[in-house]
N, CA, C and O atoms as CSV, one atom per row, in Angstrom:
chain,resi,resn,atom,element,x,y,z
A,1,UNK,N,N,164.836,-186.616,21.263
A,1,UNK,CA,C,164.248,-187.918,21.129
A,1,UNK,C,C,163.064,-188.024,22.086
A,1,UNK,O,O,163.141,-187.591,23.236
A,2,UNK,N,N,161.979,-188.598,21.603
A,2,UNK,CA,C,160.771,-188.701,22.405
A,2,UNK,C,C,160.911,-189.817,23.440
A,2,UNK,O,O,161.553,-190.839,23.197
A,3,UNK,N,N,160.298,-189.593,24.592
A,3,UNK,CA,C,160.312,-190.609,25.632
A,3,UNK,C,C,159.277,-191.679,25.311
A,3,UNK,O,O,158.225,-191.399,24.736
A,4,UNK,N,N,159.589,-192.878,25.686
A,4,UNK,CA,C,158.663,-193.974,25.491
A,4,UNK,C,C,157.640,-193.950,26.614
A,4,UNK,O,O,158.005,-193.919,27.790
A,5,UNK,N,N,156.351,-193.964,26.254
A,5,UNK,CA,C,155.345,-193.927,27.304
A,5,UNK,C,C,155.167,-195.315,27.895
A,5,UNK,O,O,155.252,-196.318,27.186
A,6,UNK,N,N,154.924,-195.365,29.176
A,6,UNK,CA,C,154.710,-196.625,29.870
A,6,UNK,C,C,153.220,-196.841,29.987
A,6,UNK,O,O,152.552,-196.223,30.816
A,7,UNK,N,N,152.707,-197.717,29.158
A,7,UNK,CA,C,151.288,-197.989,29.147
A,7,UNK,C,C,150.980,-199.337,29.751
A,7,UNK,O,O,151.822,-199.963,30.394
A,8,UNK,N,N,149.769,-199.766,29.534
A,8,UNK,CA,C,149.312,-201.039,30.080
A,8,UNK,C,C,149.746,-202.214,29.213
A,8,UNK,O,O,149.727,-203.355,29.674
A,9,UNK,N,N,150.134,-201.961,27.970
A,9,UNK,CA,C,150.497,-203.045,27.064
A,9,UNK,C,C,151.976,-203.386,27.199
A,9,UNK,O,O,152.819,-202.505,27.366
A,10,UNK,N,N,152.274,-204.684,27.124
A,10,UNK,CA,C,153.657,-205.138,27.187
A,10,UNK,C,C,153.884,-206.204,26.130
A,10,UNK,O,O,152.969,-206.950,25.783
A,11,UNK,N,N,155.113,-206.274,25.614
A,11,UNK,CA,C,155.458,-207.286,24.622
A,11,UNK,C,C,155.785,-208.589,25.329
A,11,UNK,O,O,156.460,-208.599,26.358
A,12,UNK,N,N,155.297,-209.689,24.766
A,12,UNK,CA,C,155.590,-211.013,25.304
A,12,UNK,C,C,155.943,-211.952,24.155
A,12,UNK,O,O,155.539,-211.729,23.014
A,13,UNK,N,N,156.688,-212.987,24.459
A,13,UNK,CA,C,157.010,-214.017,23.483
A,13,UNK,C,C,156.155,-215.242,23.732
A,13,UNK,O,O,155.821,-215.547,24.877
A,14,UNK,N,N,155.796,-215.950,22.664
A,14,UNK,CA,C,155.016,-217.179,22.776
A,14,UNK,C,C,155.915,-218.363,22.444
A,14,UNK,O,O,156.540,-218.400,21.385
A,15,UNK,N,N,155.977,-219.344,23.370
A,15,UNK,CA,C,156.871,-220.484,23.248
A,15,UNK,C,C,156.050,-221.755,23.042
A,15,UNK,O,O,155.037,-221.963,23.709
A,16,UNK,N,N,156.487,-222.589,22.128
A,16,UNK,CA,C,155.821,-223.867,21.869
A,16,UNK,C,C,155.971,-224.769,23.096
A,16,UNK,O,O,157.060,-224.882,23.659
A,17,UNK,N,N,154.880,-225.403,23.502
A,17,UNK,CA,C,154.925,-226.238,24.704
A,17,UNK,C,C,155.585,-227.597,24.449
A,17,UNK,O,O,155.954,-228.286,25.401
A,18,UNK,N,N,155.741,-227.995,23.177
A,18,UNK,CA,C,156.347,-229.293,22.860
A,18,UNK,C,C,157.852,-229.169,22.625
A,18,UNK,O,O,158.641,-229.842,23.288
A,19,UNK,N,N,158.254,-228.304,21.679
A,19,UNK,CA,C,159.685,-228.219,21.328
A,19,UNK,C,C,160.400,-227.067,22.031
A,19,UNK,O,O,161.619,-226.949,21.904
A,20,UNK,N,N,159.690,-226.219,22.761
A,20,UNK,CA,C,160.245,-225.133,23.586
A,20,UNK,C,C,160.967,-224.057,22.779
A,20,UNK,O,O,161.900,-223.436,23.290
A,21,UNK,N,N,160.558,-223.819,21.527
A,21,UNK,CA,C,161.129,-222.732,20.749
A,21,UNK,C,C,160.156,-221.557,20.739
A,21,UNK,O,O,158.939,-221.741,20.705
A,22,UNK,N,N,160.714,-220.348,20.769
A,22,UNK,CA,C,159.876,-219.152,20.715
A,22,UNK,C,C,159.606,-218.820,19.253
A,22,UNK,O,O,160.536,-218.580,18.482
A,23,UNK,N,N,158.336,-218.809,18.875
A,23,UNK,CA,C,157.954,-218.619,17.489
A,23,UNK,C,C,157.256,-217.293,17.227
A,23,UNK,O,O,157.343,-216.768,16.117
A,24,UNK,N,N,156.581,-216.749,18.199
A,24,UNK,CA,C,155.760,-215.563,17.995
A,24,UNK,C,C,156.054,-214.509,19.053
A,24,UNK,O,O,156.457,-214.825,20.173
A,25,UNK,N,N,155.844,-213.239,18.675
A,25,UNK,CA,C,155.916,-212.109,19.594
A,25,UNK,C,C,154.607,-211.349,19.461
A,25,UNK,O,O,154.164,-211.054,18.352
A,26,UNK,N,N,153.991,-211.033,20.591
A,26,UNK,CA,C,152.719,-210.333,20.582
A,26,UNK,C,C,152.667,-209.377,21.767
A,26,UNK,O,O,153.638,-209.253,22.513
A,27,UNK,N,N,151.546,-208.708,21.938
A,27,UNK,CA,C,151.357,-207.785,23.053
A,27,UNK,C,C,150.142,-208.213,23.849
A,27,UNK,O,O,149.217,-208.826,23.315
A,28,UNK,N,N,150.153,-207.883,25.134
A,28,UNK,CA,C,148.978,-208.108,25.948
A,28,UNK,C,C,148.827,-206.960,26.932
A,28,UNK,O,O,149.797,-206.294,27.295
A,29,UNK,N,N,147.594,-206.747,27.352
A,29,UNK,CA,C,147.297,-205.708,28.317
A,29,UNK,C,C,147.502,-206.297,29.706
A,29,UNK,O,O,146.781,-207.215,30.098
A,30,UNK,N,N,148.470,-205.785,30.454
A,30,UNK,CA,C,148.807,-206.382,31.743
A,30,UNK,C,C,147.781,-206.089,32.821
A,30,UNK,O,O,147.761,-206.772,33.845
A,31,UNK,N,N,146.929,-205.094,32.622
A,31,UNK,CA,C,145.919,-204.751,33.623
A,31,UNK,C,C,144.695,-205.658,33.489
A,31,UNK,O,O,144.202,-206.178,34.490
A,32,UNK,N,N,144.200,-205.854,32.263
A,32,UNK,CA,C,142.992,-206.652,32.082
A,32,UNK,C,C,143.275,-208.143,31.970
A,32,UNK,O,O,142.407,-208.952,32.297
A,33,UNK,N,N,144.460,-208.528,31.518
A,33,UNK,CA,C,144.819,-209.942,31.359
A,33,UNK,C,C,145.968,-210.256,32.299
A,33,UNK,O,O,147.132,-210.049,31.956
A,34,UNK,N,N,145.646,-210.755,33.483
A,34,UNK,CA,C,146.694,-211.025,34.468
A,34,UNK,C,C,147.181,-212.472,34.415
A,34,UNK,O,O,148.275,-212.765,34.897
A,35,UNK,N,N,146.389,-213.383,33.839
A,35,UNK,CA,C,146.806,-214.781,33.763
A,35,UNK,C,C,147.771,-214.979,32.593
A,35,UNK,O,O,147.922,-214.103,31.741
A,36,UNK,N,N,148.417,-216.138,32.569
A,36,UNK,CA,C,149.375,-216.464,31.519
A,36,UNK,C,C,148.619,-216.762,30.225
A,36,UNK,O,O,147.649,-217.520,30.222
A,37,UNK,N,N,149.068,-216.165,29.143
A,37,UNK,CA,C,148.419,-216.304,27.850
A,37,UNK,C,C,148.769,-217.646,27.220
A,37,UNK,O,O,149.942,-218.019,27.177
A,38,UNK,N,N,147.760,-218.384,26.724
A,38,UNK,CA,C,147.949,-219.665,26.047
A,38,UNK,C,C,147.124,-219.654,24.774
A,38,UNK,O,O,145.905,-219.487,24.819
A,39,UNK,N,N,147.789,-219.835,23.631
A,39,UNK,CA,C,147.113,-219.817,22.341
A,39,UNK,C,C,147.520,-221.034,21.518
A,39,UNK,O,O,148.632,-221.540,21.663
A,40,UNK,N,N,146.628,-221.501,20.660
A,40,UNK,CA,C,146.969,-222.550,19.703
A,40,UNK,C,C,147.491,-221.880,18.442
A,40,UNK,O,O,146.762,-221.147,17.774
A,41,UNK,N,N,148.763,-222.134,18.116
A,41,UNK,CA,C,149.420,-221.537,16.962
A,41,UNK,C,C,150.184,-222.615,16.209
A,41,UNK,O,O,150.418,-223.705,16.730
A,42,UNK,N,N,150.573,-222.297,14.968
A,42,UNK,CA,C,151.350,-223.228,14.154
A,42,UNK,C,C,152.822,-223.118,14.514
A,42,UNK,O,O,153.360,-222.016,14.610
A,43,UNK,N,N,153.473,-224.254,14.712
A,43,UNK,CA,C,154.902,-224.297,15.024
A,43,UNK,C,C,155.641,-224.844,13.803
A,43,UNK,O,O,155.336,-225.942,13.336
A,44,UNK,N,N,156.613,-224.085,13.284
A,44,UNK,CA,C,157.381,-224.528,12.121
A,44,UNK,C,C,158.302,-225.692,12.450
A,44,UNK,O,O,158.564,-226.530,11.587
A,45,UNK,N,N,158.789,-225.761,13.656
A,45,UNK,CA,C,159.686,-226.846,14.047
A,45,UNK,C,C,158.934,-228.172,14.156
A,45,UNK,O,O,159.393,-229.198,13.655
A,46,UNK,N,N,157.777,-228.142,14.814
A,46,UNK,CA,C,156.959,-229.356,14.973
A,46,UNK,C,C,156.132,-229.660,13.728
A,46,UNK,O,O,155.703,-230.796,13.526
A,47,UNK,N,N,155.910,-228.655,12.900
A,47,UNK,CA,C,155.094,-228.740,11.689
A,47,UNK,C,C,153.646,-229.137,11.974
A,47,UNK,O,O,153.038,-229.909,11.232
A,48,UNK,N,N,153.113,-228.594,13.060
A,48,UNK,CA,C,151.705,-228.796,13.385
A,48,UNK,C,C,151.249,-227.705,14.349
A,48,UNK,O,O,152.063,-226.937,14.864
A,49,UNK,N,N,149.962,-227.646,14.581
A,49,UNK,CA,C,149.397,-226.674,15.500
A,49,UNK,C,C,149.542,-227.187,16.924
A,49,UNK,O,O,149.085,-228.283,17.247
A,50,UNK,N,N,150.180,-226.387,17.773
A,50,UNK,CA,C,150.413,-226.771,19.161
A,50,UNK,C,C,150.037,-225.621,20.076
A,50,UNK,O,O,149.782,-224.506,19.619
A,51,UNK,N,N,150.003,-225.898,21.364
A,51,UNK,CA,C,149.727,-224.870,22.351
A,51,UNK,C,C,150.987,-224.032,22.566
A,51,UNK,O,O,152.062,-224.576,22.818
A,52,UNK,N,N,150.855,-222.717,22.467
A,52,UNK,CA,C,151.960,-221.802,22.713
A,52,UNK,C,C,151.656,-221.028,23.992
A,52,UNK,O,O,150.550,-220.520,24.177
A,53,UNK,N,N,152.649,-220.946,24.864
A,53,UNK,CA,C,152.476,-220.354,26.178
A,53,UNK,C,C,153.320,-219.091,26.282
A,53,UNK,O,O,154.399,-219.003,25.695
A,54,UNK,N,N,152.826,-218.125,27.024
A,54,UNK,CA,C,153.551,-216.874,27.254
A,54,UNK,C,C,154.894,-217.180,27.911
A,54,UNK,O,O,154.975,-217.944,28.873
A,55,UNK,N,N,155.946,-216.566,27.368
A,55,UNK,CA,C,157.294,-216.850,27.835
A,55,UNK,C,C,157.767,-215.825,28.847
A,55,UNK,O,O,157.970,-216.161,30.014
A,56,UNK,N,N,157.945,-214.597,28.428
A,56,UNK,CA,C,158.408,-213.550,29.338
A,56,UNK,C,C,158.187,-212.203,28.687
A,56,UNK,O,O,157.843,-212.118,27.508
A,57,UNK,N,N,158.388,-211.147,29.465
A,57,UNK,CA,C,158.285,-209.793,28.924
A,57,UNK,C,C,159.507,-209.496,28.058
A,57,UNK,O,O,160.624,-209.893,28.391
A,58,UNK,N,N,159.292,-208.809,26.965
A,58,UNK,CA,C,160.378,-208.359,26.100
A,58,UNK,C,C,160.425,-206.836,26.152
A,58,UNK,O,O,159.401,-206.193,26.381
A,59,UNK,N,N,161.571,-206.270,25.948
A,59,UNK,CA,C,161.706,-204.803,26.023
A,59,UNK,C,C,161.660,-204.168,24.673
A,59,UNK,O,O,161.759,-202.946,24.561
């Protein structure tokens, strides 16, 4: 089995700032982007576009 390489990219979850549900999973480069990621995305629970904030690292 091949070893997983440890690169600069890490998986993160995006959480809705209003209803606090995690809706999206994405990747970010931890070396070039050190601040917390904030994106405007559609939330199915709220049924509107809201600010989604980086939640935590996923494995």
